[in-house]
N, C-alpha and C positions, 0 to 999 in steps of 0.2 A: 401569454408564452409557451403555453401548455398545450392551448388550440392550434399556433402556428405551427407547430413542430408538429404535430397532430397532421395538419393539413398536408405538411411535407411529406410529409409519411405516407399519406393517401396518395400525393403528386408523383411521387417516386417507386410509387407500386405501379401506376398505371400506366408510368412511363414506361417497365419495364415489361409491362403486357403487352403494351402496345407494338414495343418491338418483338416479339415472338410473331412465328408464324401459325396460322391453324394446329396443325399437327400437333406442335410443339405445348400449346395450350392444353389440347387434349392430354398429351401425355402427361403434362402439369397436374391437370386435373385427374388421371388416374393413378399417379403416384401417392397424391394426397389421399384420393379412395382407398387405394391398397395400406397404408400409413392408419387411417384411420379404422382398417377393419386388423388389422396386426395386430394395434394394440388388445384388441377381447381376447381374439385368439392367443394371442403371446400370454397374454393373463390367463386363459382356460389354461393352457398346456402347463403354466408354472404350476397352475390349483392343482393339476394331474397329479404331478410331478411333486409337489408339496405330500399329498395321499399316498402317491408309491416309496417317496423315503423314509414317509411317518410308518408303512406296515410293516416294511423290512426294516426298519429302527426297532420295531416292536417283534419284527421276528428270531432278527438278534435275540434281544432280549428273552425272548424265551429259554434260551439255552442258559443264560446265568440264573434267569428264576427257578429252571427245575435245577439245577445244580442245588442252588440253594433250598428246595424241598425233600430232596436227596437226601440233604446233611440232615434237614429235620427228623424225615426219616430213620436213619442214620441212631440220631439221638435218643428216635424213640423206643430202638428195638434194645440199644445199650444201658437206657434206662430200666428196662425190663429186668433184663440179664441183671443189670451193675445191684440191683434193689437183691436178686436169686441169690449173688454172690456178696454181699456183706450178710443177708442174714444166714449162709452156711448154705446154701441149700447149692451143693457142692455140683449136684446134675444138671437142674435151670441155670447154675450159674458158670456151667462151660462154657458160653457161647460170649462171656465180657469180653476175651481179649479177640475174638473176632470180630465182634460189634465195633471196639474201642479202634480198630485199624480199619473197620468198615468207615469209620468217624474221620479217620484222618487222611483215609482216599477223597472222600468228600470235599473237606476242608478246605487239601490240596488244590483240588480240582476247583472250589470256589473259587481260591488267591488269584489263579493263573486267569480266572477269565474278569473281577475284578479289578486288580493290580494293574492294567493297560487303561482303564479307565479315567484312573486320575481323580476321581473324585474323592475329596476329603471324608463325607459322612461315609459313604460305603467302605473304602478303608481303614474307617475307626471303627463302624459294624464288625466287621469282620475281626481287626483285631481285639476286639472288645472280646468276641466269642472265642477268641483263639487262648484269648488268657483266663477264661472262666474253665475252657475246656482243659487246657493241662493242667489246673489244680482241682479238677473234678478227677480228671484220669490218674492223676498222683493220687490221691485221698481215695479213689475206688481201688487202687492197687495196692494201698497199702493197708485198707481196713480199717483207716482216719477216720472215718465216718462211718453213722448207723444210717438203715435206709429210708429215715423222714429226709438228714439231711442230703442225702443221694437222687430223692426226687424233687426236692428245693432247688436244687444246684442246676436239674435235667432243666426244671420247671423255666429258669432265669434267662440259661445260655437258649432253649428253644424260642424263649421269646424274642431274645437278642436275633434270631434267625429271622422269626416273623417276620420283623418289623423293618432287616432288612430289606426280606421280598417285595413291601409295601418298596420301600426307597428305590430299589431295583425297577421296581413297575414307574414311578414317578420317573426316573431315570433313562430311559426307554420311552416312556412317554405313553405305557402301555393306558396309565392312568386317565389320559387327555383324550383317546381314541374319541373324534366324531362321531362312528360308524356306534348306533345302540346295541347291536347285535355281540358284536365283537365286545365295545363295553363290558356289557353283564356278564356276559360267559366268559372272558380273563378276571375279574373281579372276583365270578362266584368260584371259578377252578383254580384260579391261586390264589386268593386270599380267603376269600369266606370256608373255602373245603379244606385246606391244611387248617386253619384258627377251632373249626371243627374237630378235624381229626386230633391234634392235639388236646383239645377237651375232653375226647372221647381217652383219648389217653390217660390222664389224670384220673381217672376213675378207673383205670386197671389193675396195673403193675402198684398202684400206692393203696389201694382196698384189699385188694387181694393180700399183699404182704401183713394188712393189720388183720384181717381173718385167719390168717397162717398160724398167726401169733397168736390170736385168741384160741385156736384150733389147739395151738401145741400147748398152751397154758390149761385148759382143761384135760390135754391130758398127758399133762405133764406129771412129775413125780408128787410136785406140791399139790394137786388137786385134790387130797383130801381134805388136806389144812384149809379152810373156808378164808380164812383172813389172806394167810397166803396167795389161797386161787383169785381173791378178790383182787389184793393188789396186784395181780399179774395179770388180769382182765384190762383192769384201770391204767395200767401201764402198757399194754398192747391197742387199746383203744382210749386216746386220750380228748378233751375238749379240744383240743389244738387240732385233731387230725377230723373229730365232725365238722369246724368250721371251717378244715381245706377239703371235706370233699362237698359240703353246701357250697362255696363257691365254684368248686370247679362243676355243678349243678349249673347252679347260674349262666356260667361260662358257656356249658353245652346247650341250654336253651338260646341265649344269645346270638349263639355262633350258626346256629339251625335255624333261625329265624332266620338273621340276614344272606344265609346259601339258600332256602327255600326261595324267600323275595327276590333275591338276584336272580335266582333259577326263572323262577316265573317271568322275570323283566325279559330273560334273554329270548325266554319260548315266545311272548309277543311281537319284539323285534326277529327273532325268526323262526318261524311257525314248521320250518323243515327238520327241528330240532326235534318234536311230538314225533315223527316217524323212524327217527334213531332207537327211541324205548327212554329219551328223557325224561317225561313225564311220569312213568311210570316207575322210574328207578328215585326219580325224587321225590314220590306218597312211599317208596318201599324204604327208602333212608328215615324219612321223617318218621316210619310206625317202629320201624326199627330203635332208633335214636331215641323214642317218646318210651318206649318199653323199660327201655333201660335205664332212662331219668324215673319212672315209677318205680321200677325194681329199687335201685338204688333209695327213692325219697322211702322206700315201705319197708324193707327188708336191710337198713342200715341205718339211715335216722330217725328214723320214727324207731327204732327200736333201740331200751338201753343197752345193753349190750348185743350184738349183734350175732345171728347163730347159724348163717348162709355156708355152707361149702363151698370153699376159696374156688373147685374145679367148676361148680355150676355158675356160681357167680363169674368167671373168668369168660366160661363157656356165652353165658347168654349176652353178657357188656362186650365181650369179640364182635358183635353181631352187626352193629350199628357200625364198627370200625373199619369190618372188611367189607363193608357196602357202602363207604365213603373212601376205601382204599380202589375201590373197581371204579368207581365215579372219577377218580381222576385221573382215566380214561381219556373224560372231557377233552385234555391237552393240545389230543392230537385231535379234536372238532374244532380247538379253537384256531391249531397250526394251520388246518386245512380250510378253517373260513379265510385267513389271515392272505394263503395263498391264494384262494379264489379272489378276492379282493384284489390282489394283484394283477393279478392275472386280466380281472375284466379292467383296471383301469390301465393297463397297457394296450388291449385291444379296444378300449376307448377311443385311448387314443392316436392309435394308428386309424383308428375310421374317424374321426373329426380330422385325423389330417391329410384323410382320402377324402374328404367333405371337401375340404378346404383346397385341395389342389383342385378336386376337379371344378367346383364354383369360381378357382381364380384361372383355371382354363378357360369355363363357359366364358365367364365375364371378358377374359382380354380376348375371346374370339367377336364376342357380340359388339365390341368397342372397337375393333379394330376394324367391322364389317361397318359402324357406324360412321369412324374418320373417315373411310376411305370412300364411304357416299356422300358426305360430303365435300368434302376435300376434291374428290371424282367432279360434282358439280361446280364447285367454287372455281376450279380450274378451267372446269368448258367456256365458263361466264369468262374467266380473264382471257382465254384462246380468242372466244368472238370477239371482245371489246379489240383484242390488240388487231386483229383480223379487220374489225371495221375501221379501227385509225388508219390500218395501211390501204383501206378503199377499199374493201373488199366487202361490198355491203351484203351480201348471199352468204356471212358467214353466223347467222344466228341461227341459236339451237333451239330445238323444243323439248323445254322441263316437262320430264314426269313426274317427277318428286312432291309428297304432295305439304311435305311441311314447309317452314318457314324459309329453310334453306331456297326452296322451292319458288315458293314466292319472291323469296330475292329475286334468284333469275329471269321471273317470268317482269318484274321489275324492271331488270335491263333491261330485258329483249324490247319490253315496251321505248325506254328511253333510248335505245339505240333506233328505232323506227322513226321514232319523232325524230331525232337528231337526221336519219336521211331522208326525213321530207321536209327538213328545215334548209337540208342543204341543197335538196333539187329547187327549191323557192329561189335561195339565193344565188343559185346561179342564171336562174329565167331574168332576175333582178338586176343581175352584173350585165350580160348581155343589152337588157334595155340603155342602163347607164353607161355601154360604154359608146353606142350609138350617138349618146347627147354630146360624150367626152368628143367626138370627132367632131360636131359643126361647133364645141366651144371650143376646140385645138384651134382651125382654121381661122377664129374669129382673135384669139391670144397671138398665133401667129405676123397678124397683121399691124395689131396694137404694138407687137414688139417691135416688129420694122419703123415702126414711127418712134417710138421709144430711142432706135437704136442712131437715127439720125439724128434724134436729139442730144444723144447723145456725143456726137460729136459735132458740137457745138453750132449746130443747124439752129438756130430758132424757128427757120420759114416751113421748116417738115409739121407737118397736119397728118392723123390719123384716122382712121376712115372709120364712119361712124355707121352704124349695124343696129337691126331692132332687137340683139338679145342683151345681158346683162353685159355683154363686154364692151355693145355703144355707149351705152352711160359713161365705162370707164373710159373710152376715146373719147368723148364729148369733155371729159374729165380735164385728162390730159392737152386737150389741144387751149380750151382754159387757161391750162397752169405756165403753156409756151408763148401765150400769147402775155400777159401779164410779168411774167421773165422776161423775157426782149423790151414789154416799158422799163421795168426796174432797171436793169443792166444800161438802159442808154440816158437814164436818169444821174447813176451813177458815174457813169465816163466823164457826163459834163462835172459833176462837182470832182471828182478825181482830178481835172485841169485846173480847176480854180483852186483845190487844195495846195496842188506843186506852185502855182506862181506866188501866193501868201509864204509857202514855206521858203522860198528862196529869199525872200526880203528879209525874211525874222533871222533866217541861218546869216546877213550879211550884219544884222546889228548886233546879232551874240558874237561875231570875231572883234566887231571894234572892242564892245568892254568886256571877252576875255583880256586883249592885247594890255588894257587897262589897266585890269588886276593883278596881270603880271607884273604889271612895272610896281607897283604899290607891294606888292609880295616882297622884289627881291627888296626895296630900302626897309620893307621892317625887319627881315635876315639879316640886314647889316647892324640895325639898332639891337636887336635880339644877341649877338656876337659879341659888338662892346657889354654892354649889359652883362651875358657871362662872362665874360671877365673878369669886370671888377667883382662883379657879385663872388668870384670863384679866390679873389685878394682879398677880399673881408672876410671868407671863413677860414682862409688861411690863418691871419692873424687870428680871428678868434680861436680858432683851434689850440694854436701858439698860446693864447691866453688861459686858454682850460687847461693846458695841461701842465704850466705852469702854478695853474690853482689846484691843481690834482697833487702836483710836486711837495706846493709848501704845505698843502694839508697832509701827507703821507708825514712829511718832516713835522712838523706838529705833533702828529699822532704818535713817529718812533719817539718823540722825545719825549715826550708824558709817559710812555712804556716804558721807558730806558728809567726816567723818573721814578716810577710806579715799582722798580724791578731792583732800581736799587733801595729806594726805600722797602720790597719787602726782603733787601739784603739786609740789610741794618737790623731789622725785625728778627731777621731769621740768626744774624748774629749773636744779639740778646738773647734768644731765644736757647740758643746754642750755650751762651755765656751762661743762662741760669741751667739747663741741663748739667754742663761739665762740674758747675758750684756743688749743684746735689748730687752730682758723683762722687766729687771731693771726699761730700760729709758719710757718705756711702763707707767710702773705701776707709775712710778715719775709723767708723762705727767697725766696719772689719778686722781692721788692726785689733780695736779693744776688743774684738770678740778671740782673736785668733792668743792676744795676751792670756784671756780667760782661758782660752783652751789649753795654753800651756801651764797654765795652773791645775790643772783638771789632770792631766798628764802628770805632772810633779805626783798629786797624791795619788796617783795611779800607781805611779813606778816607787813613789815608798810602802805603797799595799804590798805592791809585789816580791820588793824588798823584804817586808816583815810575816809574807807569808812563805818565803822563800826559809827564811831563817828557820820558823812556825814547821814546816816540812822537813830541815834538817834533824832540828831535835826530837820529830815526831820518829824518824827512823833510828837517832841513837836509842831512843826507849822502845822500838821496836827489838834490836839488835839485843838490847838487854834484854827481854822478856824471851828470846829466841825464838821454839816453834811457836809457842803461844800467838807471839808478837807479828808471825808473816805476813797474817793477811794485812796489821794495820799497817806494816812495812810498802807492803803494795800501795796500799791507799797514799803513803806518807810518798810517794817515789812518784806519784800518779799528781799529788799536790804542785811539788816539785818543779816536775815536767810544763805543770801549770803556771805557776810564778816563776819560769823560765821563760815560756811563751809570751805571756802579760809585761815581764820588762822589757823585750824585745821589741815587741808590740807598741809599746812608750815611748823608746826609743824611735823607732820608726814614727809615731807619731811626735813627735818632737820635732824631729828634723826638719817633716812636712811644713809644720804652724812654723819653726823657722823660717824656712826657703818663703810663707806665705807674707810674713812678716815684714821680709828685705822685698821682695815684688811689690807688695802693698804701699810701703814707703818711695820706691822707684816711681811707681805709677802717681801716685802724689806729685810728686814733684814734674813727671812728664804733663800733669792735669793744670798745676800752676801755669806751667806754660804757655798751655796749649791756652791760657784765659789771659795770657796779659799779648798774645796774637790776635785774638777776638778782638780786645777792645780796641788794639791797634787798628785792625781791618775794618770795624766800626766804623772807628772814628775818622779812616781815609771816605768809607762810605758815605758819610755825611756831608760830606766838603763837595762830595760829585754831587751829590744830589742838590745842593747851592746851585752850581755850576750847571745843570740840569734845567732849574726854574729858570737860570737867568734865560740859558738860550733859551725855554719853551718862550717867553716874553716876547726877544726879539723875532721870533720866528710866526708869533701870531701878528705882530705889526705889518709884518711882509707877506703874510697871508692874504690879510686885509686889504693892502693895495693890491697883489695881483687880482682880490676879487675883482676891485673896481676898477679894472683894465678888462676883466673878463666879459663885466657886465657891458662896460661901454662896448665893445667890438661887438657881442653879440648883438646889442641892441641896431648897430650898424647893419651888420649883416642879418638879420629880419628886415628891415628895410630896402637893401639891396636884392636882399631874394623877391621881398612884394614889386617891386617893379620890375623886377626880370619874370615876374610870373604874369603882371598885369601886360608888359610887350610883349609874350608868349601868346595871350592869351588874342590879342590881335593878329599876331601873326597865324594862328591855327585858325580863327574868321577868316581871315583874308585868306587863307589857304583853302575855309571851306567852298568862300562863294568864288574862287576861281575853277572849284572840283563843279561846284553847280553850274558854274557859268559852262562851263566843258560837256557836262549830263547834256544841259539845257540843247547846247552844238550839236552833242550827239542824237536828243530826241529829235531835233528839226532835222538833222541828217535824216533819220529813221523816219518819220514822216515823209519827207519830200520823195525818199525809194518806196515806201509805201505805196503815195500818188501814184509813181513811176509802176510802179507793180499792178496797183487796181487799174492804172489806164490801158495796161498791155494787157493784163487776163478779161478785162472786157471786151477789146480790140479783138480777140478771136472770136468772138460769137460771132456768126450771121447773122446781120438782123436785119428787118425790113430797113427800106429807105422812106426816109421820112419826110 
């Protein structure tokens, strides 16, 4: 089935192509080619559009990430000023309100950017930071926390913002950029560099605060007391502080390694960054950060109690952070690289579009030229063929094309030339045939003249015999005329003899026909007589049959009447039994009504006693006064109930009396009915006896009528058989007469045919014997 469907589809496709003109087929081929070329072009343009859209998405994400990094920077500044503020350094802590306002401004800007995005993870990060920042701001403003808590809360809040930066990078697909240079520049500038800056920031103000507390303890009033000094120093630089600084060193080293690795990969992907000084900047950051790590390790962690001056430490540690903040200007490099990619993609799109349009134009022109070349050659060939068909044999064209269409044109020219030569040869042969036909026509005319005389019944005519092929035909025609004349002469003699014999046969047939007619009339008279006798016998038999049926119906009616009487007797017996049973039930009903009367009397007696009891209770309640009022109410209700019961029993007694009276009357009526039923039953039995006697007499009458009917039926059958025999004789006589009549007609027809045959033969002109 699948093969058949495939073949039908192929057949339909082939038929469709066969209906198209040549230019239509080329146009269809061109549309298919354009469609095949358009799809990869569309995919190419789609890829370019996706690249441009991705870069523009990343560009829009730079603003959000810049706002988040600005929030990180303001939080770092606020951490330093807040640390001085809670330590009581009013001079350095004076910037705390300004830094807090800067954080609020940066947070508001970030919220305005992230809220329209509608991404839950981003809004959740911002909300979490806002909650932590609100708590930290209140604690710092009220000096509810110490410097260590300030540092810890700021570290957690900044870590939340840095994770938000990573989420923004994912939301704007910056971390999925397919361009290596953009990817590594974005990751090193937007992720690694802020992480390194935060790690270095954790080595600044927290450690400076510890060094300031150590210096304050050594220069304080308790410095002379060794124990108090020792306690103050240990409180200023706790083991937890040492662990926090060591962890911060690890964070700085990890952040530095990641930043340097990504920057080197970015330099490999985009060597032009080297000329902008990025390589030297990376080396400088790496050296300054390494010096800061060594400083913290040797002067802070390796010493039991640090002794370094806070100002000197701050200056040394701030150097790499300043370089890191300076390196943050690479965000502009990232933005420039994105703009360059957009411009390059847009330019590539325009160039590709121009190339595609140029190729399409050139292809269209070439296709038009090819189609015109092919169609012009084919049209010329078609025009030449039409002119040759019209008789212009000079219409052949010279074909200059060397392709398959040119070969086809030359082949068509060759075929036309062969056709012209064949047509010339055919004309020469036609002229020769025309001369031969002229001679043949003369011979044919001669033989036609002879045949014309023969058609005029002149069998003496003869055709001239020539030496050509018509001579043989003339000889044959002459022989045919001779033989026909002989046959017609013989036919004429035979027809005369047949006419004479037919006359004799017709005379004998007329005699037989008259005899048969006489016999037919005699048989008709016999049939009429027998028909009357048969009709009389049939009427007698019909009357006997009707009498038989009437007697049978009388017998059947008598039998039905007897059965009805018997049924009536049985019904009366059943009625008598039913009435007797009804009488018994009515008597039992009377007995039950007597019992009801006794029960009613008992209830009436109880009601009387209850009434008397209620009267006694009322009197007792009246004697009791106020205490017996409730009992008096009950006694009154009982009295009313007794009166109601007595009234009801009186009504029931009256009803029962009526029922007993009607029951006695019903019993009397039933007894009368039983007597009437018995009398009717006796009358029905007498009628049944009379019916049985009538049935016997009717049976005898039916037997007599049946015998009469049987005899009448036998006589009727015999008469019918005799009538059928006579009718058969009559039919046979009629058929004989018809056959004789037919024979007469055939004889007359034979005589007429013989006369016509003689007349037909006589019209021919025969040679004299």
